[in-house]
A tleap script that builds the chain and sets N, CA, C and O, in Angstrom:
source leaprc.protein.ff14SB
mol = sequence {
  NMET ALA ASP GLY GLU LEU THR LEU LYS LEU
  ASP ASP ASP THR ALA ARG ARG LEU GLN ASP
  ALA ALA ASP ALA ALA GLY GLN THR VAL ALA
  ALA TYR ALA SER SER LEU ILE ALA ASP ARG
  LEU SER GLY ASP ASP ASP TRP ALA GLU ASP
  GLU ARG ILE VAL GLU GLU TYR ASP ARG THR
  GLY VAL SER TYR SER VAL GLU GLU ALA MET
  ALA ALA PHE ASP ALA ALA VAL GLU VAL GLN
  LEU LYS LYS PRO CARG
}
set mol.1.N position { 64.412 114.656 119.937 }
set mol.1.CA position { 65.013 115.422 118.854 }
set mol.1.C position { 65.383 116.791 119.407 }
set mol.1.O position { 64.517 117.587 119.769 }
set mol.2.N position { 66.656 117.044 119.463 }
set mol.2.CA position { 67.125 118.325 119.978 }
set mol.2.C position { 67.797 119.107 118.859 }
set mol.2.O position { 68.590 118.560 118.092 }
set mol.3.N position { 67.473 120.378 118.776 }
set mol.3.CA position { 68.119 121.261 117.788 }
set mol.3.C position { 68.049 120.722 116.363 }
set mol.3.O position { 68.996 120.889 115.594 }
set mol.4.N position { 66.948 120.081 116.004 }
set mol.4.CA position { 66.765 119.605 114.640 }
set mol.4.C position { 67.487 118.313 114.322 }
set mol.4.O position { 67.446 117.865 113.176 }
set mol.5.N position { 68.141 117.702 115.281 }
set mol.5.CA position { 68.846 116.445 115.038 }
set mol.5.C position { 67.864 115.297 115.110 }
set mol.5.O position { 66.997 115.266 115.984 }
set mol.6.N position { 67.997 114.348 114.188 }
set mol.6.CA position { 67.087 113.215 114.115 }
set mol.6.C position { 67.886 111.990 113.714 }
set mol.6.O position { 68.720 112.071 112.812 }
set mol.7.N position { 67.658 110.883 114.350 }
set mol.7.CA position { 68.300 109.623 114.001 }
set mol.7.C position { 67.241 108.707 113.425 }
set mol.7.O position { 66.193 108.493 114.034 }
set mol.8.N position { 67.518 108.167 112.249 }
set mol.8.CA position { 66.586 107.246 111.599 }
set mol.8.C position { 67.209 105.869 111.504 }
set mol.8.O position { 68.402 105.740 111.232 }
set mol.9.N position { 66.419 104.854 111.724 }
set mol.9.CA position { 66.856 103.474 111.535 }
set mol.9.C position { 66.271 103.009 110.211 }
set mol.9.O position { 65.052 102.983 110.041 }
set mol.10.N position { 67.142 102.641 109.269 }
set mol.10.CA position { 66.712 102.200 107.948 }
set mol.10.C position { 67.133 100.750 107.733 }
set mol.10.O position { 68.173 100.316 108.228 }
set mol.11.N position { 66.316 100.007 106.993 }
set mol.11.CA position { 66.736 98.658 106.639 }
set mol.11.C position { 67.902 98.757 105.643 }
set mol.11.O position { 68.119 99.811 105.046 }
set mol.12.N position { 68.629 97.689 105.470 }
set mol.12.CA position { 69.841 97.709 104.648 }
set mol.12.C position { 69.579 98.166 103.212 }
set mol.12.O position { 70.349 98.947 102.653 }
set mol.13.N position { 68.495 97.675 102.624 }
set mol.13.CA position { 68.195 98.037 101.240 }
set mol.13.C position { 67.891 99.532 101.114 }
set mol.13.O position { 68.385 100.191 100.199 }
set mol.14.N position { 67.089 100.061 102.022 }
set mol.14.CA position { 66.757 101.487 101.985 }
set mol.14.C position { 67.995 102.337 102.219 }
set mol.14.O position { 68.183 103.359 101.559 }
set mol.15.N position { 68.834 101.925 103.149 }
set mol.15.CA position { 70.069 102.670 103.430 }
set mol.15.C position { 70.976 102.680 102.198 }
set mol.15.O position { 71.575 103.705 101.873 }
set mol.16.N position { 71.074 101.539 101.517 }
set mol.16.CA position { 71.900 101.457 100.307 }
set mol.16.C position { 71.339 102.349 99.209 }
set mol.16.O position { 72.087 103.062 98.540 }
set mol.17.N position { 70.028 102.312 99.022 }
set mol.17.CA position { 69.408 103.130 97.987 }
set mol.17.C position { 69.569 104.616 98.283 }
set mol.17.O position { 69.791 105.417 97.376 }
set mol.18.N position { 69.455 104.977 99.555 }
set mol.18.CA position { 69.641 106.375 99.954 }
set mol.18.C position { 71.082 106.800 99.705 }
set mol.18.O position { 71.325 107.897 99.201 }
set mol.19.N position { 72.032 105.953 100.048 }
set mol.19.CA position { 73.444 106.255 99.810 }
set mol.19.C position { 73.707 106.423 98.319 }
set mol.19.O position { 74.385 107.366 97.912 }
set mol.20.N position { 73.176 105.515 97.502 }
set mol.20.CA position { 73.371 105.596 96.049 }
set mol.20.C position { 72.786 106.890 95.489 }
set mol.20.O position { 73.408 107.542 94.650 }
set mol.21.N position { 71.594 107.261 95.949 }
set mol.21.CA position { 70.952 108.485 95.461 }
set mol.21.C position { 71.743 109.717 95.893 }
set mol.21.O position { 71.915 110.653 95.112 }
set mol.22.N position { 72.219 109.718 97.121 }
set mol.22.CA position { 73.017 110.845 97.613 }
set mol.22.C position { 74.318 110.952 96.827 }
set mol.22.O position { 74.730 112.048 96.449 }
set mol.23.N position { 74.964 109.816 96.583 }
set mol.23.CA position { 76.198 109.819 95.783 }
set mol.23.C position { 75.936 110.384 94.387 }
set mol.23.O position { 76.702 111.208 93.887 }
set mol.24.N position { 74.847 109.934 93.767 }
set mol.24.CA position { 74.512 110.403 92.420 }
set mol.24.C position { 74.234 111.897 92.401 }
set mol.24.O position { 74.504 112.573 91.408 }
set mol.25.N position { 73.696 112.410 93.497 }
set mol.25.CA position { 73.397 113.843 93.589 }
set mol.25.C position { 74.616 114.647 94.041 }
set mol.25.O position { 74.581 115.877 94.067 }
set mol.26.N position { 75.696 113.942 94.398 }
set mol.26.CA position { 76.898 114.633 94.847 }
set mol.26.C position { 76.735 115.264 96.220 }
set mol.26.O position { 77.342 116.293 96.514 }
set mol.27.N position { 75.912 114.643 97.060 }
set mol.27.CA position { 75.641 115.177 98.396 }
set mol.27.C position { 75.930 114.117 99.447 }
set mol.27.O position { 76.011 112.926 99.144 }
set mol.28.N position { 76.083 114.566 100.679 }
set mol.28.CA position { 76.151 113.613 101.776 }
set mol.28.C position { 74.773 113.012 101.965 }
set mol.28.O position { 73.769 113.575 101.528 }
set mol.29.N position { 74.735 111.863 102.622 }
set mol.29.CA position { 73.443 111.227 102.901 }
set mol.29.C position { 72.580 112.158 103.740 }
set mol.29.O position { 71.386 112.309 103.479 }
set mol.30.N position { 73.186 112.784 104.753 }
set mol.30.CA position { 72.422 113.677 105.630 }
set mol.30.C position { 71.831 114.849 104.856 }
set mol.30.O position { 70.662 115.192 105.037 }
set mol.31.N position { 72.639 115.464 103.992 }
set mol.31.CA position { 72.152 116.613 103.216 }
set mol.31.C position { 71.061 116.183 102.240 }
set mol.31.O position { 70.060 116.880 102.074 }
set mol.32.N position { 71.257 115.036 101.595 }
set mol.32.CA position { 70.280 114.549 100.625 }
set mol.32.C position { 68.954 114.209 101.317 }
set mol.32.O position { 67.886 114.605 100.849 }
set mol.33.N position { 69.029 113.476 102.428 }
set mol.33.CA position { 67.814 113.108 103.154 }
set mol.33.C position { 67.106 114.344 103.683 }
set mol.33.O position { 65.879 114.435 103.629 }
set mol.34.N position { 67.874 115.290 104.190 }
set mol.34.CA position { 67.287 116.531 104.696 }
set mol.34.C position { 66.548 117.273 103.589 }
set mol.34.O position { 65.458 117.803 103.807 }
set mol.35.N position { 67.143 117.307 102.410 }
set mol.35.CA position { 66.516 117.966 101.266 }
set mol.35.C position { 65.221 117.263 100.865 }
set mol.35.O position { 64.215 117.918 100.593 }
set mol.36.N position { 65.246 115.932 100.830 }
set mol.36.CA position { 64.033 115.177 100.497 }
set mol.36.C position { 62.909 115.465 101.494 }
set mol.36.O position { 61.762 115.687 101.108 }
set mol.37.N position { 63.252 115.457 102.759 }
set mol.37.CA position { 62.247 115.697 103.799 }
set mol.37.C position { 61.701 117.120 103.700 }
set mol.37.O position { 60.491 117.333 103.769 }
set mol.38.N position { 62.597 118.089 103.538 }
set mol.38.CA position { 62.158 119.485 103.434 }
set mol.38.C position { 61.249 119.685 102.225 }
set mol.38.O position { 60.233 120.373 102.314 }
set mol.39.N position { 61.620 119.077 101.086 }
set mol.39.CA position { 60.789 119.199 99.883 }
set mol.39.C position { 59.410 118.609 100.114 }
set mol.39.O position { 58.406 119.201 99.718 }
set mol.40.N position { 59.355 117.464 100.744 }
set mol.40.CA position { 58.068 116.790 100.975 }
set mol.40.C position { 57.199 117.570 101.949 }
set mol.40.O position { 55.977 117.611 101.799 }
set mol.41.N position { 57.818 118.186 102.939 }
set mol.41.CA position { 57.052 118.911 103.951 }
set mol.41.C position { 56.702 120.334 103.531 }
set mol.41.O position { 55.938 121.014 104.216 }
set mol.42.N position { 57.255 120.784 102.416 }
set mol.42.CA position { 57.031 122.168 102.002 }
set mol.42.C position { 55.590 122.423 101.579 }
set mol.42.O position { 55.150 123.572 101.534 }
set mol.43.N position { 54.862 121.371 101.272 }
set mol.43.CA position { 53.480 121.533 100.857 }
set mol.43.C position { 53.340 121.981 99.413 }
set mol.43.O position { 52.244 122.302 98.954 }
set mol.44.N position { 54.460 121.998 98.702 }
set mol.44.CA position { 54.432 122.428 97.305 }
set mol.44.C position { 54.316 121.239 96.357 }
set mol.44.O position { 54.979 121.202 95.321 }
set mol.45.N position { 53.483 120.278 96.707 }
set mol.45.CA position { 53.298 119.119 95.843 }
set mol.45.C position { 52.634 119.576 94.558 }
set mol.45.O position { 51.409 119.656 94.469 }
set mol.46.N position { 53.449 119.873 93.574 }
set mol.46.CA position { 52.946 120.385 92.311 }
set mol.46.C position { 52.608 119.222 91.390 }
set mol.46.O position { 53.488 118.600 90.794 }
set mol.47.N position { 51.342 118.950 91.290 }
set mol.47.CA position { 50.869 117.858 90.460 }
set mol.47.C position { 50.561 118.315 89.039 }
set mol.47.O position { 50.119 117.509 88.221 }
set mol.48.N position { 50.782 119.576 88.731 }
set mol.48.CA position { 50.393 120.115 87.428 }
set mol.48.C position { 51.037 119.351 86.280 }
set mol.48.O position { 50.367 119.019 85.301 }
set mol.49.N position { 52.331 119.069 86.391 }
set mol.49.CA position { 53.013 118.347 85.299 }
set mol.49.C position { 52.471 116.932 85.169 }
set mol.49.O position { 52.261 116.452 84.055 }
set mol.50.N position { 52.242 116.263 86.282 }
set mol.50.CA position { 51.684 114.913 86.238 }
set mol.50.C position { 50.288 114.916 85.616 }
set mol.50.O position { 49.956 114.046 84.810 }
set mol.51.N position { 49.488 115.886 85.992 }
set mol.51.CA position { 48.143 115.989 85.437 }
set mol.51.C position { 48.190 116.279 83.940 }
set mol.51.O position { 47.380 115.753 83.177 }
set mol.52.N position { 49.146 117.124 83.518 }
set mol.52.CA position { 49.294 117.411 82.098 }
set mol.52.C position { 49.635 116.142 81.320 }
set mol.52.O position { 49.110 115.922 80.228 }
set mol.53.N position { 50.510 115.311 81.876 }
set mol.53.CA position { 50.904 114.068 81.217 }
set mol.53.C position { 49.710 113.121 81.096 }
set mol.53.O position { 49.502 112.512 80.047 }
set mol.54.N position { 48.935 112.998 82.160 }
set mol.54.CA position { 47.763 112.125 82.130 }
set mol.54.C position { 46.748 112.642 81.115 }
set mol.54.O position { 46.174 111.856 80.361 }
set mol.55.N position { 46.524 113.940 81.091 }
set mol.55.CA position { 45.585 114.520 80.123 }
set mol.55.C position { 46.050 114.275 78.694 }
set mol.55.O position { 45.236 113.989 77.816 }
set mol.56.N position { 47.358 114.385 78.457 }
set mol.56.CA position { 47.899 114.120 77.117 }
set mol.56.C position { 47.675 112.660 76.735 }
set mol.56.O position { 47.309 112.362 75.598 }
set mol.57.N position { 47.893 111.756 77.676 }
set mol.57.CA position { 47.656 110.344 77.403 }
set mol.57.C position { 46.179 110.095 77.134 }
set mol.57.O position { 45.832 109.381 76.193 }
set mol.58.N position { 45.309 110.675 77.950 }
set mol.58.CA position { 43.867 110.503 77.745 }
set mol.58.C position { 43.445 111.018 76.374 }
set mol.58.O position { 42.577 110.439 75.721 }
set mol.59.N position { 44.070 112.114 75.945 }
set mol.59.CA position { 43.710 112.722 74.660 }
set mol.59.C position { 44.235 111.914 73.492 }
set mol.59.O position { 43.524 111.734 72.503 }
set mol.60.N position { 45.475 111.418 73.581 }
set mol.60.CA position { 46.123 110.784 72.428 }
set mol.60.C position { 46.225 109.273 72.517 }
set mol.60.O position { 46.294 108.592 71.494 }
set mol.61.N position { 46.235 108.744 73.741 }
set mol.61.CA position { 46.451 107.307 73.913 }
set mol.61.C position { 47.906 106.898 73.722 }
set mol.61.O position { 48.228 105.710 73.740 }
set mol.62.N position { 48.784 107.879 73.539 }
set mol.62.CA position { 50.199 107.589 73.298 }
set mol.62.C position { 50.939 107.567 74.624 }
set mol.62.O position { 50.810 108.473 75.446 }
set mol.63.N position { 51.714 106.513 74.810 }
set mol.63.CA position { 52.565 106.430 75.990 }
set mol.63.C position { 53.936 105.931 75.554 }
set mol.63.O position { 54.099 105.428 74.442 }
set mol.64.N position { 54.902 106.073 76.422 }
set mol.64.CA position { 56.274 105.681 76.115 }
set mol.64.C position { 56.797 104.790 77.228 }
set mol.64.O position { 56.509 105.000 78.406 }
set mol.65.N position { 57.570 103.795 76.829 }
set mol.65.CA position { 58.204 102.943 77.832 }
set mol.65.C position { 59.323 103.723 78.509 }
set mol.65.O position { 59.767 104.756 78.008 }
set mol.66.N position { 59.761 103.228 79.627 }
set mol.66.CA position { 60.884 103.856 80.321 }
set mol.66.C position { 62.107 103.861 79.408 }
set mol.66.O position { 62.850 104.841 79.360 }
set mol.67.N position { 62.308 102.771 78.691 }
set mol.67.CA position { 63.456 102.673 77.797 }
set mol.67.C position { 63.397 103.748 76.704 }
set mol.67.O position { 64.409 104.374 76.388 }
set mol.68.N position { 62.211 103.956 76.133 }
set mol.68.CA position { 62.054 104.989 75.105 }
set mol.68.C position { 62.291 106.381 75.681 }
set mol.68.O position { 62.956 107.212 75.062 }
set mol.69.N position { 61.750 106.625 76.852 }
set mol.69.CA position { 61.915 107.936 77.480 }
set mol.69.C position { 63.377 108.188 77.819 }
set mol.69.O position { 63.879 109.291 77.601 }
set mol.70.N position { 64.062 107.190 78.346 }
set mol.70.CA position { 65.473 107.361 78.700 }
set mol.70.C position { 66.328 107.540 77.448 }
set mol.70.O position { 67.288 108.310 77.467 }
set mol.71.N position { 66.000 106.848 76.367 }
set mol.71.CA position { 66.748 107.018 75.124 }
set mol.71.C position { 66.585 108.441 74.598 }
set mol.71.O position { 67.552 109.047 74.135 }
set mol.72.N position { 65.375 108.973 74.666 }
set mol.72.CA position { 65.144 110.355 74.232 }
set mol.72.C position { 65.887 111.329 75.133 }
set mol.72.O position { 66.469 112.302 74.654 }
set mol.73.N position { 65.870 111.073 76.428 }
set mol.73.CA position { 66.590 111.929 77.382 }
set mol.73.C position { 68.090 111.885 77.098 }
set mol.73.O position { 68.745 112.925 77.026 }
set mol.74.N position { 68.627 110.685 76.939 }
set mol.74.CA position { 70.062 110.541 76.660 }
set mol.74.C position { 70.447 111.271 75.378 }
set mol.74.O position { 71.492 111.919 75.324 }
set mol.75.N position { 69.618 111.172 74.351 }
set mol.75.CA position { 69.898 111.855 73.089 }
set mol.75.C position { 69.895 113.367 73.275 }
set mol.75.O position { 70.745 114.063 72.720 }
set mol.76.N position { 68.950 113.876 74.049 }
set mol.76.CA position { 68.889 115.317 74.302 }
set mol.76.C position { 70.110 115.784 75.089 }
set mol.76.O position { 70.639 116.865 74.826 }
set mol.77.N position { 70.556 114.989 76.042 }
set mol.77.CA position { 71.751 115.332 76.815 }
set mol.77.C position { 72.970 115.357 75.905 }
set mol.77.O position { 73.796 116.265 75.997 }
set mol.78.N position { 73.086 114.371 75.031 }
set mol.78.CA position { 74.212 114.324 74.101 }
set mol.78.C position { 74.258 115.575 73.216 }
set mol.78.O position { 75.329 116.129 72.968 }
set mol.79.N position { 73.095 116.010 72.748 }
set mol.79.CA position { 73.032 117.226 71.926 }
set mol.79.C position { 73.542 118.420 72.717 }
set mol.79.O position { 74.323 119.224 72.209 }
set mol.80.N position { 73.094 118.530 73.965 }
set mol.80.CA position { 73.531 119.666 74.794 }
set mol.80.C position { 75.020 119.603 75.088 }
set mol.80.O position { 75.692 120.634 75.116 }
set mol.81.N position { 75.539 118.409 75.307 }
set mol.81.CA position { 76.967 118.259 75.612 }
set mol.81.C position { 77.856 118.607 74.416 }
set mol.81.O position { 79.001 119.024 74.592 }
set mol.82.N position { 77.335 118.437 73.218 }
set mol.82.CA position { 78.111 118.704 72.014 }
set mol.82.C position { 78.112 120.185 71.625 }
set mol.82.O position { 78.890 120.607 70.769 }
set mol.83.N position { 77.242 120.965 72.256 }
set mol.83.CA position { 77.186 122.384 71.957 }
set mol.83.C position { 78.423 123.090 72.524 }
set mol.83.O position { 78.865 122.787 73.632 }
set mol.84.N position { 78.969 124.022 71.762 }
set mol.84.CA position { 80.118 124.778 72.294 }
set mol.84.C position { 79.696 125.640 73.465 }
set mol.84.O position { 78.575 126.146 73.523 }
set mol.85.N position { 80.610 125.791 74.383 }
set mol.85.CA position { 80.292 126.583 75.577 }
set mol.85.C position { 80.919 127.926 75.484 }
set mol.85.O position { 80.767 128.742 76.394 }
savepdb mol mol.pdb
quit
C-alpha cells in the first residue's frame, strides 16, 4: 500500500451491494468505501442511540417491524417535502 492506495478483492455480491450503496449515496465506490472505512476506524462507535432503543424496548415491550418503521419514515419525509421552502 503506497500513498494510501489500497486494492480490495470483493465477491460479486459484495461488489454489487457496494456499488448500489454508493449510487444511492451519490458517491463513487471509492469515495463511499473510503468514508465507510474512515468512519469505522474513527473509534467513534456511538452506541448511545442503540442503547436508548433497547432500554425503551425493555421498559415498554413495544417494538416495530421494519415495514412499520419505514412507513413512518416515509410519512415523515412526505410531510417535510410538502412544506414550502
